[in-house]
N, CA, C and O atoms as a printed pandas DataFrame, in Angstrom:
     atom_number atom_name residue_name chain_id  residue_number  x_coord  y_coord  z_coord
0              1         N          PRO        A               1   -1.463  -10.625   -0.317
1              2        CA          PRO        A               1   -2.592  -10.875   -1.216
2              3         C          PRO        A               1   -2.859  -12.354   -1.466
3              4         O          PRO        A               1   -4.010  -12.754   -1.641
4              5         N          ASP        A               2   -1.809  -13.167   -1.484
5              6        CA          ASP        A               2   -2.031  -14.595   -1.710
6              7         C          ASP        A               2   -2.910  -15.187   -0.618
7              8         O          ASP        A               2   -3.811  -15.980   -0.892
8              9         N          GLU        A               3   -2.641  -14.797    0.612
9             10        CA          GLU        A               3   -3.398  -15.340    1.740
10            11         C          GLU        A               3   -4.829  -14.818    1.760
11            12         O          GLU        A               3   -5.771  -15.607    1.836
12            13         N          TRP        A               4   -5.007  -13.500    1.693
13            14        CA          TRP        A               4   -6.373  -12.994    1.781
14            15         C          TRP        A               4   -7.144  -13.216    0.486
15            16         O          TRP        A               4   -8.374  -13.266    0.503
16            17         N          GLY        A               5   -6.449  -13.348   -0.621
17            18        CA          GLY        A               5   -7.126  -13.690   -1.871
18            19         C          GLY        A               5   -7.783  -15.048   -1.786
19            20         O          GLY        A               5   -8.914  -15.233   -2.237
20            21         N          GLU        A               6   -7.071  -15.995   -1.207
21            22        CA          GLU        A               6   -7.647  -17.330   -1.013
22            23         C          GLU        A               6   -8.796  -17.293   -0.006
23            24         O          GLU        A               6   -9.776  -18.023   -0.152
24            25         N          ASP        A               7   -8.674  -16.440    1.016
25            26        CA          ASP        A               7   -9.763  -16.299    1.992
26            27         C          ASP        A               7  -11.041  -15.800    1.316
27            28         O          ASP        A               7  -12.133  -16.287    1.612
28            29         N          ILE        A               8  -10.904  -14.828    0.405
29            30        CA          ILE        A               8  -12.071  -14.306   -0.309
30            31         C          ILE        A               8  -12.704  -15.403   -1.150
31            32         O          ILE        A               8  -13.923  -15.574   -1.135
32            33         N          LYS        A               9  -11.887  -16.144   -1.878
33            34        CA          LYS        A               9  -12.411  -17.236   -2.705
34            35         C          LYS        A               9  -13.132  -18.275   -1.844
35            36         O          LYS        A               9  -14.222  -18.731   -2.189
36            37         N          LYS        A              10  -12.517  -18.639   -0.730
37            38        CA          LYS        A              10  -13.111  -19.647    0.148
38            39         C          LYS        A              10  -14.426  -19.144    0.746
39            40         O          LYS        A              10  -15.413  -19.879    0.797
40            41         N          ALA        A              11  -14.432  -17.895    1.195
41            42        CA          ALA        A              11  -15.655  -17.332    1.783
42            43         C          ALA        A              11  -16.782  -17.317    0.755
43            44         O          ALA        A              11  -17.917  -17.671    1.074
44            45         N          ASN        A              12  -16.476  -16.912   -0.472
45            46        CA          ASN        A              12  -17.500  -16.899   -1.521
46            47         C          ASN        A              12  -18.050  -18.295   -1.799
47            48         O          ASN        A              12  -19.228  -18.456   -2.117
48            49         N          SER        A              13  -17.191  -19.294   -1.675
49            50        CA          SER        A              13  -17.617  -20.661   -2.010
50            51         C          SER        A              13  -18.587  -21.250   -0.985
51            52         O          SER        A              13  -19.284  -22.218   -1.289
52            53         N          ILE        A              14  -18.643  -20.688    0.215
53            54        CA          ILE        A              14  -19.522  -21.251    1.247
54            55         C          ILE        A              14  -20.727  -20.363    1.563
55            56         O          ILE        A              14  -21.511  -20.675    2.458
56            57         N          LEU        A              15  -20.873  -19.262    0.832
57            58        CA          LEU        A              15  -22.004  -18.370    1.077
58            59         C          LEU        A              15  -23.308  -19.002    0.593
59            60         O          LEU        A              15  -23.333  -19.751   -0.383
60            61         N          GLU        A              16  -24.375  -18.683    1.294
61            62        CA          GLU        A              16  -25.706  -19.054    0.843
62            63         C          GLU        A              16  -26.087  -18.150   -0.333
63            64         O          GLU        A              16  -25.471  -17.105   -0.541
64            65         N          GLU        A              17  -27.090  -18.551   -1.088
65            66        CA          GLU        A              17  -27.524  -17.786   -2.261
66            67         C          GLU        A              17  -27.905  -16.348   -1.901
67            68         O          GLU        A              17  -27.701  -15.437   -2.704
68            69         N          TRP        A              18  -28.443  -16.143   -0.728
69            70        CA          TRP        A              18  -28.927  -14.829   -0.307
70            71         C          TRP        A              18  -27.842  -13.980    0.349
71            72         O          TRP        A              18  -28.104  -12.834    0.715
72            73         N          GLN        A              19  -26.632  -14.512    0.506
73            74        CA          GLN        A              19  -25.549  -13.786    1.156
74            75         C          GLN        A              19  -24.620  -13.156    0.123
75            76         O          GLN        A              19  -24.533  -13.609   -1.018
76            77         N          ILE        A              20  -23.925  -12.095    0.554
77            78        CA          ILE        A              20  -22.950  -11.436   -0.314
78            79         C          ILE        A              20  -21.728  -11.064    0.525
79            80         O          ILE        A              20  -21.844  -10.684    1.690
80            81         N          LEU        A              21  -20.574  -11.183   -0.089
81            82        CA          LEU        A              21  -19.326  -10.892    0.609
82            83         C          LEU        A              21  -18.920   -9.441    0.368
83            84         O          LEU        A              21  -18.821   -8.994   -0.775
84            85         N          VAL        A              22  -18.687   -8.717    1.450
85            86        CA          VAL        A              22  -18.152   -7.366    1.394
86            87         C          VAL        A              22  -16.713   -7.442    1.883
87            88         O          VAL        A              22  -16.451   -7.945    2.976
88            89         N          VAL        A              23  -15.782   -6.944    1.078
89            90        CA          VAL        A              23  -14.360   -6.980    1.442
90            91         C          VAL        A              23  -13.902   -5.571    1.764
91            92         O          VAL        A              23  -14.089   -4.653    0.965
92            93         N          SER        A              24  -13.304   -5.399    2.930
93            94        CA          SER        A              24  -12.793   -4.101    3.358
94            95         C          SER        A              24  -11.345   -3.947    2.916
95            96         O          SER        A              24  -10.535   -4.858    3.089
96            97         N          VAL        A              25  -11.019   -2.782    2.339
97            98        CA          VAL        A              25   -9.650   -2.525    1.900
98            99         C          VAL        A              25   -9.123   -1.247    2.542
99           100         O          VAL        A              25   -9.879   -0.366    2.951
100          101         N          MET        A              26   -7.820   -1.183    2.611
101          102        CA          MET        A              26   -7.128   -0.026    3.191
102          103         C          MET        A              26   -5.856    0.192    2.400
103          104         O          MET        A              26   -5.060   -0.732    2.237
104          105         N          GLY        A              27   -5.658    1.388    1.913
105          106        CA          GLY        A              27   -4.401    1.720    1.243
106          107         C          GLY        A              27   -3.377    2.175    2.253
107          108         O          GLY        A              27   -3.727    2.734    3.292
108          109         N          THR        A              28   -2.107    1.939    1.953
109          110        CA          THR        A              28   -1.040    2.388    2.852
110          111         C          THR        A              28    0.104    2.985    2.039
111          112         O          THR        A              28    0.257    2.698    0.852
112          113         N          ILE        A              29    0.890    3.806    2.690
113          114        CA          ILE        A              29    2.065    4.423    2.063
114          115         C          ILE        A              29    3.147    4.611    3.114
115          116         O          ILE        A              29    2.898    4.512    4.316
116          117         N          ASN        A              30    4.351    4.885    2.633
117          118        CA          ASN        A              30    5.442    5.318    3.505
118          119         C          ASN        A              30    5.559    6.823    3.308
119          120         O          ASN        A              30    5.953    7.275    2.234
120          121         N          GLY        A              31    5.223    7.601    4.327
121          122        CA          GLY        A              31    5.256    9.049    4.187
122          123         C          GLY        A              31    3.863    9.601    3.954
123          124         O          GLY        A              31    2.881    9.089    4.491
124          125         N          SER        A              32    3.787   10.658    3.144
125          126        CA          SER        A              32    2.489   11.307    2.954
126          127         C          SER        A              32    2.174   11.594    1.492
127          128         O          SER        A              32    1.456   12.550    1.197
128          129         N          ASN        A              33    2.694   10.790    0.573
129          130        CA          ASN        A              33    2.464   11.002   -0.844
130          131         C          ASN        A              33    1.066   10.494   -1.220
131          132         O          ASN        A              33    0.824    9.288   -1.271
132          133         N          LYS        A              34    0.161   11.427   -1.480
133          134        CA          LYS        A              34   -1.237   11.035   -1.745
134          135         C          LYS        A              34   -1.400   10.377   -3.108
135          136         O          LYS        A              34   -2.345    9.610   -3.297
136          137         N          ASP        A              35   -0.516   10.648   -4.063
137          138        CA          ASP        A              35   -0.583    9.942   -5.352
138          139         C          ASP        A              35   -0.309    8.456   -5.141
139          140         O          ASP        A              35   -0.988    7.603   -5.713
140          141         N          GLU        A              36    0.689    8.157   -4.316
141          142        CA          GLU        A              36    1.000    6.757   -4.010
142          143         C          GLU        A              36   -0.137    6.104   -3.235
143          144         O          GLU        A              36   -0.451    4.932   -3.441
144          145         N          LEU        A              37   -0.745    6.872   -2.349
145          146        CA          LEU        A              37   -1.854    6.336   -1.566
146          147         C          LEU        A              37   -3.035    6.003   -2.478
147          148         O          LEU        A              37   -3.647    4.944   -2.339
148          149         N          LEU        A              38   -3.351    6.888   -3.394
149          150        CA          LEU        A              38   -4.417    6.622   -4.364
150          151         C          LEU        A              38   -4.114    5.356   -5.156
151          152         O          LEU        A              38   -4.980    4.496   -5.317
152          153         N          GLU        A              39   -2.887    5.242   -5.648
153          154        CA          GLU        A              39   -2.477    4.057   -6.408
154          155         C          GLU        A              39   -2.636    2.790   -5.577
155          156         O          GLU        A              39   -3.069    1.760   -6.093
156          157         N          ASP        A              40   -2.289    2.861   -4.291
157          158        CA          ASP        A              40   -2.388    1.667   -3.446
158          159         C          ASP        A              40   -3.848    1.288   -3.208
159          160         O          ASP        A              40   -4.189    0.105   -3.248
160          161         N          TYR        A              41   -4.713    2.268   -2.962
161          162        CA          TYR        A              41   -6.139    1.964   -2.806
162          163         C          TYR        A              41   -6.699    1.316   -4.064
163          164         O          TYR        A              41   -7.456    0.348   -3.983
164          165         N          ILE        A              42   -6.329    1.846   -5.227
165          166        CA          ILE        A              42   -6.804    1.259   -6.485
166          167         C          ILE        A              42   -6.261   -0.162   -6.642
167          168         O          ILE        A              42   -6.987   -1.072   -7.041
168          169         N          LYS        A              43   -4.985   -0.340   -6.325
169          170        CA          LYS        A              43   -4.358   -1.660   -6.454
170          171         C          LYS        A              43   -5.043   -2.701   -5.576
171          172         O          LYS        A              43   -5.393   -3.780   -6.056
172          173         N          VAL        A              44   -5.240   -2.388   -4.289
173          174        CA          VAL        A              44   -5.844   -3.390   -3.396
174          175         C          VAL        A              44   -7.326   -3.603   -3.714
175          176         O          VAL        A              44   -7.851   -4.701   -3.529
176          177         N          SER        A              45   -7.995   -2.556   -4.190
177          178        CA          SER        A              45   -9.400   -2.710   -4.579
178          179         C          SER        A              45   -9.520   -3.619   -5.796
179          180         O          SER        A              45  -10.407   -4.470   -5.855
180          181         N          LYS        A              46   -8.628   -3.439   -6.767
181          182        CA          LYS        A              46   -8.637   -4.306   -7.950
182          183         C          LYS        A              46   -8.332   -5.749   -7.566
183          184         O          LYS        A              46   -8.929   -6.679   -8.106
184          185         N          MET        A              47   -7.401   -5.933   -6.631
185          186        CA          MET        A              47   -7.091   -7.292   -6.185
186          187         C          MET        A              47   -8.301   -7.921   -5.507
187          188         O          MET        A              47   -8.636   -9.075   -5.774
188          189         N          ALA        A              48   -8.956   -7.163   -4.629
189          190        CA          ALA        A              48  -10.135   -7.694   -3.945
190          191         C          ALA        A              48  -11.214   -8.086   -4.955
191          192         O          ALA        A              48  -11.843   -9.137   -4.826
192          193         N          TYR        A              49  -11.420   -7.242   -5.953
193          194        CA          TYR        A              49  -12.400   -7.531   -7.000
194          195         C          TYR        A              49  -11.992   -8.779   -7.791
195          196         O          TYR        A              49  -12.821   -9.645   -8.069
196          197         N          HIS        A              50  -10.727   -8.858   -8.145
197          198        CA          HIS        A              50  -10.204  -10.015   -8.893
198          199         C          HIS        A              50  -10.437  -11.321   -8.123
199          200         O          HIS        A              50  -10.767  -12.349   -8.716
200          201         N          PHE        A              51  -10.264  -11.269   -6.809
201          202        CA          PHE        A              51  -10.429  -12.474   -6.004
202          203         C          PHE        A              51  -11.892  -12.801   -5.725
203          204         O          PHE        A              51  -12.188  -13.884   -5.221
204          205         N          GLY        A              52  -12.820  -11.887   -6.041
205          206        CA          GLY        A              52  -14.228  -12.211   -5.915
206          207         C          GLY        A              52  -15.071  -11.317   -5.037
207          208         O          GLY        A              52  -16.217  -11.657   -4.741
208          209         N          ALA        A              53  -14.537  -10.172   -4.605
209          210        CA          ALA        A              53  -15.351   -9.257   -3.802
210          211         C          ALA        A              53  -16.528   -8.752   -4.626
211          212         O          ALA        A              53  -16.348   -8.294   -5.754
212          213         N          LYS        A              54  -17.721   -8.834   -4.069
213          214        CA          LYS        A              54  -18.921   -8.346   -4.748
214          215         C          LYS        A              54  -19.195   -6.886   -4.391
215          216         O          LYS        A              54  -19.792   -6.147   -5.174
216          217         N          ILE        A              55  -18.758   -6.485   -3.216
217          218        CA          ILE        A              55  -18.841   -5.106   -2.738
218          219         C          ILE        A              55  -17.517   -4.816   -2.036
219          220         O          ILE        A              55  -16.980   -5.671   -1.330
220          221         N          ILE        A              56  -17.000   -3.617   -2.231
221          222        CA          ILE        A              56  -15.749   -3.246   -1.573
222          223         C          ILE        A              56  -16.018   -2.099   -0.607
223          224         O          ILE        A              56  -16.568   -1.063   -0.980
224          225         N          GLU        A              57  -15.619   -2.310    0.636
225          226        CA          GLU        A              57  -15.704   -1.270    1.651
226          227         C          GLU        A              57  -14.334   -0.604    1.730
227          228         O          GLU        A              57  -13.329   -1.268    1.984
228          229         N          VAL        A              58  -14.298    0.697    1.516
229          230        CA          VAL        A              58  -13.047    1.450    1.565
230          231         C          VAL        A              58  -12.949    2.091    2.942
231          232         O          VAL        A              58  -13.783    2.913    3.321
232          233         N          ASN        A              59  -11.928    1.704    3.677
233          234        CA          ASN        A              59  -11.760    2.178    5.044
234          235         C          ASN        A              59  -11.003    3.507    5.036
235          236         O          ASN        A              59   -9.827    3.558    4.676
236          237         N          LEU        A              60  -11.686    4.575    5.436
237          238        CA          LEU        A              60  -11.076    5.905    5.504
238          239         C          LEU        A              60  -10.788    6.333    6.946
239          240         O          LEU        A              60  -10.372    7.463    7.201
240          241         N          SER        A              61  -11.014    5.419    7.870
241          242        CA          SER        A              61  -10.830    5.778    9.279
242          243         C          SER        A              61  -10.330    4.588   10.081
243          244         O          SER        A              61  -11.117    3.848   10.670
244          245         N          CYS        A              62   -9.028    4.413   10.098
245          246        CA          CYS        A              62   -8.436    3.301   10.848
246          247         C          CYS        A              62   -7.384    3.867   11.803
247          248         O          CYS        A              62   -6.254    4.125   11.390
248          249         N          PRO        A              63   -7.738    4.059   13.059
249          250        CA          PRO        A              63   -6.807    4.680   14.006
250          251         C          PRO        A              63   -5.578    3.832   14.316
251          252         O          PRO        A              63   -4.617    4.331   14.901
252          253         N          ASN        A              64   -5.597    2.569   13.934
253          254        CA          ASN        A              64   -4.488    1.679   14.263
254          255         C          ASN        A              64   -3.259    1.865   13.392
255          256         O          ASN        A              64   -2.198    1.331   13.716
256          257         N          ILE        A              65   -3.369    2.608   12.293
257          258        CA          ILE        A              65   -2.215    2.704   11.393
258          259         C          ILE        A              65   -1.616    4.095   11.306
259          260         O          ILE        A              65   -0.731    4.317   10.481
260          261         N          GLY        A              66   -2.054    5.025   12.109
261          262        CA          GLY        A              66   -1.441    6.350   12.135
262          263         C          GLY        A              66   -2.277    7.405   11.440
263          264         O          GLY        A              66   -3.229    7.100   10.722
264          265         N          LYS        A              67   -1.899    8.651   11.668
265          266        CA          LYS        A              67   -2.698    9.778   11.194
266          267         C          LYS        A              67   -2.671    9.966    9.684
267          268         O          LYS        A              67   -3.693   10.323    9.100
268          269         N          GLU        A              68   -1.539    9.736    9.038
269          270        CA          GLU        A              68   -1.426   10.024    7.605
270          271         C          GLU        A              68   -2.467    9.292    6.775
271          272         O          GLU        A              68   -3.074    9.891    5.888
272          273         N          VAL        A              69   -2.685    8.023    7.038
273          274        CA          VAL        A              69   -3.634    7.244    6.246
274          275         C          VAL        A              69   -4.841    6.825    7.056
275          276         O          VAL        A              69   -5.901    6.558    6.491
276          277         N          GLY        A              70   -4.704    6.765    8.333
277          278        CA          GLY        A              70   -5.780    6.268    9.183
278          279         C          GLY        A              70   -6.893    7.257    9.451
279          280         O          GLY        A              70   -7.900    6.903   10.064
280          281         N          ALA        A              71   -6.727    8.502    8.998
281          282        CA          ALA        A              71   -7.755    9.515    9.240
282          283         C          ALA        A              71   -8.092   10.272    7.960
283          284         O          ALA        A              71   -8.237   11.494    7.974
284          285         N          LEU        A              72   -8.214    9.546    6.863
285          286        CA          LEU        A              72   -8.515   10.187    5.580
286          287         C          LEU        A              72   -9.864   10.882    5.567
287          288         O          LEU        A              72  -10.070   11.826    4.803
288          289         N          TYR        A              73  -10.780   10.428    6.401
289          290        CA          TYR        A              73  -12.093   11.066    6.465
290          291         C          TYR        A              73  -11.971   12.545    6.838
291          292         O          TYR        A              73  -12.872   13.330    6.546
292          293         N          GLN        A              74  -10.874   12.926    7.474
293          294        CA          GLN        A              74  -10.671   14.329    7.859
294          295         C          GLN        A              74  -10.242   15.204    6.681
295          296         O          GLN        A              74  -10.316   16.431    6.754
296          297         N          ASP        A              75   -9.799   14.581    5.612
297          298        CA          ASP        A              75   -9.423   15.306    4.389
298          299         C          ASP        A              75  -10.508   15.061    3.356
299          300         O          ASP        A              75  -10.360   14.211    2.478
300          301         N          SER        A              76  -11.608   15.813    3.463
301          302        CA          SER        A              76  -12.777   15.531    2.632
302          303         C          SER        A              76  -12.489   15.679    1.138
303          304         O          SER        A              76  -13.048   14.935    0.333
304          305         N          LYS        A              77  -11.637   16.616    0.754
305          306        CA          LYS        A              77  -11.318   16.779   -0.670
306          307         C          LYS        A              77  -10.651   15.520   -1.218
307          308         O          LYS        A              77  -11.012   15.029   -2.287
308          309         N          PHE        A              78   -9.678   15.009   -0.477
309          310        CA          PHE        A              78   -9.006   13.796   -0.940
310          311         C          PHE        A              78   -9.934   12.593   -0.878
311          312         O          PHE        A              78   -9.911   11.752   -1.777
312          313         N          ALA        A              79  -10.742   12.495    0.154
313          314        CA          ALA        A              79  -11.666   11.368    0.284
314          315         C          ALA        A              79  -12.634   11.322   -0.895
315          316         O          ALA        A              79  -12.890   10.247   -1.438
316          317         N          PHE        A              80  -13.176   12.475   -1.300
317          318        CA          PHE        A              80  -14.076   12.504   -2.461
318          319         C          PHE        A              80  -13.330   12.199   -3.750
319          320         O          PHE        A              80  -13.849   11.506   -4.625
320          321         N          PHE        A              81  -12.102   12.722   -3.868
321          322        CA          PHE        A              81  -11.276   12.420   -5.039
322          323         C          PHE        A              81  -10.997   10.921   -5.125
323          324         O          PHE        A              81  -11.132   10.318   -6.189
324          325         N          LEU        A              82  -10.613   10.331   -4.011
325          326        CA          LEU        A              82  -10.352    8.893   -3.938
326          327         C          LEU        A              82  -11.593    8.104   -4.358
327          328         O          LEU        A              82  -11.496    7.163   -5.145
328          329         N          ALA        A              83  -12.748    8.485   -3.837
329          330        CA          ALA        A              83  -13.989    7.792   -4.185
330          331         C          ALA        A              83  -14.254    7.865   -5.687
331          332         O          ALA        A              83  -14.599    6.859   -6.305
332          333         N          ASP        A              84  -14.096    9.037   -6.268
333          334        CA          ASP        A              84  -14.321    9.188   -7.715
334          335         C          ASP        A              84  -13.356    8.335   -8.528
335          336         O          ASP        A              84  -13.761    7.682   -9.489
336          337         N          GLU        A              85  -12.090    8.340   -8.148
337          338        CA          GLU        A              85  -11.079    7.578   -8.890
338          339         C          GLU        A              85  -11.308    6.077   -8.772
339          340         O          GLU        A              85  -11.131    5.343   -9.745
340          341         N          LEU        A              86  -11.697    5.617   -7.592
341          342        CA          LEU        A              86  -11.976    4.191   -7.420
342          343         C          LEU        A              86  -13.169    3.766   -8.267
343          344         O          LEU        A              86  -13.153    2.703   -8.889
344          345         N          LYS        A              87  -14.200    4.598   -8.286
345          346        CA          LYS        A              87  -15.390    4.252   -9.077
346          347         C          LYS        A              87  -15.071    4.236  -10.571
347          348         O          LYS        A              87  -15.685    3.480  -11.324
348          349         N          LYS        A              88  -14.123    5.056  -11.005
349          350        CA          LYS        A              88  -13.694    5.038  -12.409
350          351         C          LYS        A              88  -12.865    3.787  -12.718
351          352         O          LYS        A              88  -12.941    3.243  -13.819
352          353         N          ALA        A              89  -12.080    3.341  -11.745
353          354        CA          ALA        A              89  -11.134    2.243  -11.966
354          355         C          ALA        A              89  -11.780    0.867  -11.944
355          356         O          ALA        A              89  -11.326   -0.043  -12.637
356          357         N          ILE        A              90  -12.839    0.707  -11.152
357          358        CA          ILE        A              90  -13.440   -0.619  -10.963
358          359         C          ILE        A              90  -14.955   -0.494  -10.954
359          360         O          ILE        A              90  -15.512    0.353  -10.257
360          361         N          ASN        A              91  -15.617   -1.342  -11.731
361          362        CA          ASN        A              91  -17.068   -1.334  -11.795
362          363         C          ASN        A              91  -17.634   -2.313  -10.767
363          364         O          ASN        A              91  -18.035   -3.430  -11.095
364          365         N          VAL        A              92  -17.653   -1.859   -9.518
365          366        CA          VAL        A              92  -18.151   -2.681   -8.417
366          367         C          VAL        A              92  -18.783   -1.723   -7.408
367          368         O          VAL        A              92  -18.333   -0.582   -7.297
368          369         N          PRO        A              93  -19.797   -2.142   -6.679
369          370        CA          PRO        A              93  -20.346   -1.262   -5.643
370          371         C          PRO        A              93  -19.311   -1.009   -4.546
371          372         O          PRO        A              93  -18.585   -1.915   -4.137
372          373         N          PHE        A              94  -19.259    0.226   -4.086
373          374        CA          PHE        A              94  -18.351    0.611   -3.002
374          375         C          PHE        A              94  -19.132    1.124   -1.815
375          376         O          PHE        A              94  -20.215    1.690   -1.959
376          377         N          ILE        A              95  -18.573    0.919   -0.648
377          378        CA          ILE        A              95  -19.024    1.544    0.586
378          379         C          ILE        A              95  -17.798    2.307    1.096
379          380         O          ILE        A              95  -16.704    1.747    1.169
380          381         N          PHE        A              96  -17.977    3.557    1.440
381          382        CA          PHE        A              96  -16.872    4.339    1.998
382          383         C          PHE        A              96  -17.205    4.640    3.439
383          384         O          PHE        A              96  -18.222    5.261    3.749
384          385         N          LYS        A              97  -16.305    4.175    4.337
385          386        CA          LYS        A              97  -16.570    4.406    5.757
386          387         C          LYS        A              97  -15.369    5.063    6.421
387          388         O          LYS        A              97  -15.400    5.338    7.621
């Protein structure tokens, strides 16, 4: 977070007035505990917001990190639950992809 937090701050400082920074986040866990995964998504989203993200893109499909977390789009119930919980936790526009 220290490294990418500074990247977000730096990127925001060089944007033109008409530009906006969208920060993509991904939650991770060891195993398949969805409560921990939800907590991690909320944690990294809050960090991104704290560092200056104006819009947060929540990545639900990342094949590079394995099936448990990299294919959340296939678990529509959890994906909708995650979206609702994130919107409750942080007042920022979200994109879910």
